[in-house]
C-alpha positions as CSV (number, residue, x, y, z in Angstrom):
1,M,26.3,58.9,24.1
2,S,23.8,60.4,26.4
3,K,24.5,60.5,30.2
4,K,22.6,57.9,32.2
5,F,19.4,58.9,33.8
6,D,19.9,59.8,37.5
7,L,16.7,59.3,39.4
8,N,18.0,61.2,42.4
9,K,18.0,64.4,40.4
10,H,14.4,64.1,39.5
11,T,12.6,62.9,42.7
12,A,12.1,66.3,44.3
13,R,10.4,67.6,41.2
14,L,8.4,64.5,40.7
15,L,7.2,64.4,44.3
16,M,6.5,68.1,44.6
17,R,2.8,67.6,45.2
18,E,3.2,64.4,47.2
19,P,4.6,65.4,50.6
20,F,4.0,62.0,52.2
21,F,5.8,60.1,49.5
22,A,8.5,62.8,49.4
23,G,9.1,62.2,53.1
24,I,9.6,58.5,52.4
25,S,11.8,59.2,49.4
26,R,14.3,61.2,51.4
27,R,14.8,58.3,53.7
28,V,15.3,55.6,51.1
29,D,18.6,55.4,49.1
30,K,18.1,55.1,45.4
31,T,20.8,53.3,43.4
32,A,21.1,52.8,39.6
33,S,21.5,49.2,38.6
34,T,21.3,47.3,35.3
35,A,21.0,44.0,37.3
36,I,17.2,44.5,37.3
37,P,15.1,45.3,34.3
38,T,12.9,48.0,35.9
39,A,13.0,48.8,39.6
40,G,12.7,47.2,43.0
41,V,12.7,48.1,46.7
42,R,14.4,46.0,49.4
43,L,15.9,45.9,52.9
44,N,19.6,46.0,52.6
45,K,20.6,43.3,55.2
46,A,24.2,44.5,55.3
47,T,23.2,48.1,56.4
48,G,19.8,47.5,57.8
49,Y,18.4,50.3,55.7
50,F,15.8,50.3,52.9
51,E,16.9,51.1,49.4
52,M,15.5,51.3,45.9
53,L,17.3,49.9,42.9
54,Y,16.3,51.2,39.5
55,N,17.4,50.6,35.9
56,P,18.2,54.1,34.4
57,E,17.4,53.0,30.9
58,F,13.9,51.9,32.0
59,F,13.2,55.2,33.8
60,E,14.5,57.2,30.9
61,G,11.8,55.8,28.6
62,L,8.9,56.8,30.9
63,T,6.8,59.9,31.0
64,D,6.9,62.0,34.1
65,V,3.5,60.6,35.2
66,Q,4.8,57.1,34.8
67,K,8.1,57.9,36.6
68,L,6.1,59.2,39.6
69,G,3.8,56.2,39.4
70,V,6.7,53.7,39.6
71,L,8.2,55.7,42.5
72,K,4.9,55.6,44.4
73,H,4.5,51.9,43.5
74,E,7.9,51.1,45.2
75,F,7.1,53.1,48.3
76,Y,3.7,51.4,48.6
77,H,5.6,48.1,48.9
78,L,7.2,49.6,52.0
79,I,3.9,51.1,53.3
80,F,2.2,47.7,53.0
81,Q,5.3,45.9,54.5
82,H,5.7,43.6,51.5
83,C,9.5,43.5,51.6
84,T,9.8,43.0,55.4
85,D,7.6,40.6,57.2
86,R,4.3,40.4,55.3
87,L,4.4,37.1,53.5
88,P,1.8,34.3,53.0
89,E,2.1,31.1,55.0
90,D,3.4,29.2,51.9
91,G,6.2,31.8,51.4
92,M,7.4,33.8,48.5
93,S,6.1,32.9,45.1
94,K,5.2,34.6,41.8
95,I,1.5,34.5,42.5
96,W,2.2,36.4,45.7
97,N,4.2,39.0,43.8
98,V,1.3,39.5,41.4
99,A,-1.1,39.8,44.3
100,T,0.9,42.5,46.0
101,D,1.1,44.5,42.7
102,L,-2.6,44.2,42.2
103,A,-3.2,45.6,45.7
104,I,-0.8,48.5,45.1
105,N,-1.8,49.3,41.6
106,S,-5.4,49.7,42.7
107,H,-4.2,53.1,44.0
108,L,-2.2,54.0,40.8
109,I,-4.6,53.4,37.9
110,G,-3.6,55.6,35.0
111,E,-0.2,56.3,36.4
112,L,1.8,53.3,35.4
113,P,3.4,51.7,32.3
114,E,1.1,49.3,30.4
115,N,2.9,46.2,31.6
116,G,1.8,46.6,35.3
117,C,-0.7,44.2,36.9
118,I,-3.7,46.5,37.2
119,P,-7.1,45.3,38.4
120,S,-10.2,46.1,36.2
121,Q,-8.0,47.0,33.2
122,K,-9.6,46.0,29.9
123,D,-8.0,43.4,27.7
124,T,-5.8,42.0,30.5
125,P,-6.1,38.8,32.7
126,F,-7.3,41.1,35.5
127,E,-10.2,42.8,33.7
128,D,-12.8,41.2,36.1
129,Y,-10.8,41.8,39.3
130,P,-12.3,44.5,41.5
131,V,-10.2,47.5,42.6
132,G,-9.2,48.1,46.2
133,L,-8.6,44.6,47.7
134,S,-5.8,43.6,49.9
135,S,-2.9,41.4,48.7
136,E,-4.3,38.5,50.6
137,A,-7.7,38.9,48.9
138,Y,-6.1,39.1,45.5
139,L,-4.0,36.0,46.3
140,K,-7.1,34.0,47.0
141,M,-8.7,35.2,43.7
142,L,-5.6,34.3,41.8
143,K,-5.4,30.8,43.2
144,E,-9.1,30.2,42.4
145,D,-8.9,31.8,38.9
146,P,-9.2,29.0,36.2
147,Q,-6.9,30.9,33.8
148,F,-4.0,30.5,36.2
149,Q,-4.6,26.9,37.1
150,K,-1.7,24.5,36.5
151,P,-2.5,22.2,33.5
152,E,-3.1,18.5,34.3
153,D,0.0,17.5,32.2
154,G,2.2,19.6,34.6
155,D,3.7,21.8,31.9
156,G,2.2,25.0,33.3
157,D,3.8,27.2,35.9
158,G,1.0,27.2,38.4
159,E,1.3,29.2,41.5
160,G,5.0,29.3,41.9
161,G,6.2,29.3,38.3
162,Q,7.7,32.1,36.2
163,G,4.8,32.4,33.8
164,D,4.8,33.0,30.1
165,G,3.6,36.6,30.2
166,Q,0.3,35.7,28.5
167,S,-3.2,35.8,29.8
168,G,-4.0,32.1,29.7
169,G,-2.6,28.6,29.8
170,G,-1.7,28.9,33.5
171,G,0.8,31.7,32.8
172,L,1.0,34.6,35.3
173,P,2.0,37.9,33.7
174,D,5.3,39.4,34.9
175,T,5.1,42.1,37.6
176,L,6.1,45.6,36.9
177,D,9.0,45.6,39.3
178,D,11.6,43.2,40.8
179,H,10.7,41.4,44.0
180,G,13.7,39.1,44.1
181,D,15.4,40.6,47.2
182,W,12.5,40.3,49.5
183,G,13.7,37.0,50.8
184,E,12.1,35.1,53.7
185,S,9.8,36.7,56.3
186,A,11.8,38.0,59.3
187,E,8.6,38.3,61.4
188,G,9.3,37.5,65.1
189,T,13.1,37.7,64.7
190,E,15.4,40.4,66.0
191,A,16.3,41.4,62.4
192,G,12.6,41.7,61.7
193,E,12.1,43.9,64.7
194,I,14.8,46.3,63.7
195,A,13.5,46.4,60.1
196,K,10.0,47.1,61.4
197,Q,11.3,49.8,63.7
198,R,13.2,51.5,60.9
199,L,10.1,51.3,58.6
200,K,8.1,52.8,61.4
201,E,10.5,55.7,61.8
202,I,10.3,56.4,58.0
203,L,6.5,56.4,58.0
204,E,6.2,58.4,61.2
205,Q,8.5,61.2,59.8
206,A,6.8,61.1,56.4
207,S,3.4,61.4,58.2
208,K,4.5,64.4,60.2
209,E,5.8,66.1,57.1
210,A,2.5,65.5,55.3
211,N,0.5,66.9,58.3
212,R,2.7,70.0,58.5
213,S,2.2,70.7,54.8
214,G,-1.5,70.2,55.2
215,S,-1.7,67.7,52.4
216,W,-1.2,63.9,52.0
217,G,-1.3,64.2,48.2
218,T,-2.9,61.2,46.5
219,V,-2.7,59.0,49.6
220,S,-6.3,57.8,50.3
221,S,-8.0,57.8,53.7
222,E,-8.0,53.9,53.6
223,V,-4.2,53.8,53.2
224,R,-3.8,56.4,55.9
225,K,-5.7,54.1,58.3
226,E,-3.4,51.2,57.4
227,I,-0.4,53.4,58.1
228,Q,-1.8,54.4,61.5
229,K,-2.6,50.7,62.4
230,F,1.1,49.9,61.7
231,L,2.4,52.9,63.6
232,N,0.4,52.3,66.8
233,P,1.5,48.9,68.0
234,S,4.5,49.0,70.4
235,I,7.9,47.6,69.4
236,D,9.7,45.1,71.7
237,W,12.6,47.4,72.6
238,R,14.4,44.6,74.4
239,K,14.8,42.7,71.2
240,M,15.9,45.9,69.5
241,L,18.7,46.3,72.1
242,S,19.7,42.7,71.8
243,Y,19.8,42.9,68.0
244,F,21.8,46.2,68.1
245,I,24.5,44.7,70.2
246,K,24.7,41.5,68.1
247,T,25.0,43.5,64.8
248,S,27.6,45.8,66.3
249,R,30.0,42.9,67.0
250,K,33.1,42.5,65.0
251,A,35.3,39.4,64.6
252,N,38.5,39.4,66.7
253,K,41.1,36.7,65.8
254,R,43.6,35.3,68.2
255,S,46.1,32.4,67.8
256,T,45.3,29.1,69.3
257,I,47.0,25.7,69.3
258,R,43.7,24.0,69.8
259,R,42.6,24.5,66.2
260,L,44.7,23.4,63.3
261,N,45.6,25.8,60.6
262,K,43.8,24.4,57.5
263,R,46.5,25.6,55.0
264,Y,49.6,24.7,57.1
265,P,48.5,22.0,59.6
266,R,50.9,21.5,62.5
267,I,53.2,24.1,61.1
268,H,51.4,27.4,62.0
269,S,48.9,27.8,64.7
270,G,45.3,28.2,63.8
271,H,43.0,31.1,64.7
272,K,40.1,31.0,67.0
273,V,37.5,33.6,66.2
274,T,35.7,35.3,69.1
275,R,33.0,37.9,68.5
276,V,32.8,40.8,70.9
277,A,30.9,44.0,70.9
278,N,32.5,47.2,72.2
279,I,29.4,49.2,73.0
280,A,29.3,52.8,74.4
281,I,26.1,53.8,76.3
282,S,25.8,57.5,76.9
283,I,23.4,58.6,79.6
284,D,21.9,62.1,79.4
285,Q,22.1,63.5,83.0
286,S,20.9,67.0,82.1
287,G,18.4,68.8,84.3
288,S,15.5,68.0,81.9
289,V,16.0,64.3,82.5
290,S,14.1,63.4,85.7
291,D,15.3,61.2,88.5
292,Y,12.6,58.7,87.6
293,M,13.8,58.5,84.0
294,L,17.4,58.0,85.2
295,A,16.4,55.3,87.6
296,S,14.5,53.6,84.7
297,F,17.5,53.8,82.4
298,F,19.8,52.2,85.0
299,N,17.2,49.5,85.7
300,E,17.2,48.6,82.0
301,L,21.0,48.7,81.9
302,N,21.1,46.1,84.6
303,S,19.1,43.8,82.3
304,L,21.3,44.8,79.3
305,S,24.4,43.8,81.2
306,K,23.4,40.2,80.9
307,L,24.2,40.4,77.2
308,A,27.5,42.2,77.1
309,T,30.1,44.4,78.8
310,F,29.7,48.1,77.9
311,T,31.2,51.5,78.6
312,V,28.9,54.0,80.3
313,V,29.4,57.7,79.3
314,P,27.5,60.2,81.5
315,F,27.1,63.6,79.9
316,D,25.2,66.9,79.9
317,T,26.8,69.6,77.8
318,E,30.1,67.7,78.0
319,V,31.6,64.4,79.0
320,D,33.5,64.2,82.3
321,E,36.0,61.5,81.6
322,S,36.5,60.9,85.3
323,K,32.9,59.7,85.5
324,V,33.2,57.2,82.6
325,F,33.2,53.6,83.7
326,V,33.0,50.0,82.3
327,W,29.9,48.1,83.2
328,K,31.0,44.5,83.3
329,K,28.8,41.7,82.0
330,G,26.5,40.4,84.7
331,E,27.1,43.3,87.1
332,N,24.3,45.2,88.8
333,R,24.5,48.8,89.8
334,E,22.5,51.4,91.6
335,W,21.5,54.6,89.6
336,E,23.2,57.9,90.4
337,R,23.2,61.4,89.0
338,V,26.7,62.7,88.5
339,L,26.0,65.7,86.3
340,C,23.2,68.2,86.0
341,G,23.8,70.8,83.3
342,G,22.2,71.4,79.8
343,T,22.3,68.9,76.9
344,C,24.7,68.6,74.0
345,F,24.7,65.3,72.0
346,N,27.9,66.4,70.2
347,A,29.8,65.8,73.5
348,P,29.2,62.0,73.8
349,T,29.3,61.5,70.0
350,K,32.8,63.1,69.8
351,Y,33.9,61.0,72.8
352,V,32.8,57.8,71.0
353,N,34.1,58.9,67.6
354,E,37.6,59.3,69.0
355,R,37.6,55.7,70.4
356,D,37.3,52.2,69.0
357,F,33.6,51.6,69.7
358,D,31.4,49.3,67.5
359,G,28.0,50.8,68.6
360,H,26.6,53.8,70.5
361,I,23.4,53.9,72.5
362,I,22.2,57.2,73.9
363,L,19.6,57.2,76.7
364,T,18.0,60.7,76.7
365,D,14.8,62.7,76.6
366,M,15.7,63.8,73.0
367,Y,15.6,67.5,74.0
368,A,18.7,69.0,72.3
369,P,19.8,69.9,68.7
370,K,20.8,67.2,66.2
371,P,24.4,66.0,66.8
372,I,27.2,65.4,64.4
373,P,27.4,62.1,62.5
374,S,28.5,59.0,64.4
375,K,31.3,56.8,63.1
376,C,29.7,53.7,64.4
377,Q,26.0,52.8,64.4
378,R,24.0,54.8,66.8
379,M,20.7,54.1,68.5
380,W,18.5,56.3,70.8
381,I,16.5,55.1,73.8
382,T,13.9,57.5,75.2
383,D,10.5,57.7,76.9
384,E,7.2,57.9,75.1
385,N,7.1,61.7,75.2
386,G,10.7,62.0,73.8
387,K,9.7,59.5,71.0
388,A,6.6,61.5,70.1
389,N,8.1,64.9,70.3
390,P,11.8,64.8,69.4
391,Y,13.8,68.0,69.1
392,F,15.2,66.8,65.7
393,D,14.6,64.3,62.9
394,T,16.8,61.3,62.4
395,K,17.0,58.3,60.3
396,E,18.6,56.4,63.2
397,V,16.6,54.0,65.3
398,V,14.7,55.7,68.2
399,V,13.0,53.4,70.7
400,A,10.6,54.4,73.5
401,V,10.6,52.5,76.8
402,K,7.1,52.6,78.1
403,A,6.5,53.3,81.8
404,N,4.7,50.0,82.3
405,D,7.2,47.8,80.3
């Protein structure tokens, strides 16, 4: 029996001439799964990171051109924000799934398996559909297309049905990949903000790599403009902080006589669950961090203290434990500089790793080498210059606080 196809072993070779897509690929986990027939990209809500699921048997039967085409197809779903917050007003439906694939596959003609929804392809339901429209434009065309109208007797699938895979009778063809884990739009929510920020980080780093290589591969100028439109708007960093704290909380149980034990009522005490977040906030006090930046950081911490109690860890090349203190919820403090050396991110990371913290936020100008891994989720807060010119690349969330925010 042949060994199952491992996509991770082939991506570097397949994306050799696609530096932008290669940059995305390195930041998206790829996991083999027989639960889906082909492939699919999604936001893993448990981890907050993007991942690609793929069926190894499906990939094993493709040519290299088709394997590359499917990879790019999945990454285009991320680029166009289809699996995060870009959904039509009437929500997820099969007709929207087809519309997104038509928009993506306009850029991949001749690179995909035959069962993809491809505009202008002969002998398919989309033979008369022009190339290069947006998902919303294709959605409008699909809704107005007579061949996809719901029959009067109600037996067809219409806009939201599953389709019969044929070109007529109201049946929409199946899409190439699986869109089942996109879920509801998270636009305007804290979860949506952090997903958008992580996607922004992925596209920013991939763009930098493409620029450094001097080539964007097959990415068109139109797509590059769309990417820049997405990267330019500012992110609400306050929502990011709030979401980070909430997702760092863990359940702590304590006995209480106020709540009955459901299994042994009036015999054993029940448990009351309280959720607390033990957050460490490390403040870079190195010489490269200006007094103005330090004052700004402390000002934002005064706002953050309305949400939770946290431990402040001042550092430069090391952590002086005598300077560490607990900032209680609702407390206001004046800023102060207690250290003024170089910068080493390993120092606060080791301090936090050795203690029972749920989350770690580092306030810094980002000017030091990449630190060791963190045992809890870690987030970086910096200024616009630090965000635009970091000393190292990271998959972790980096948020810039603008001077006029």
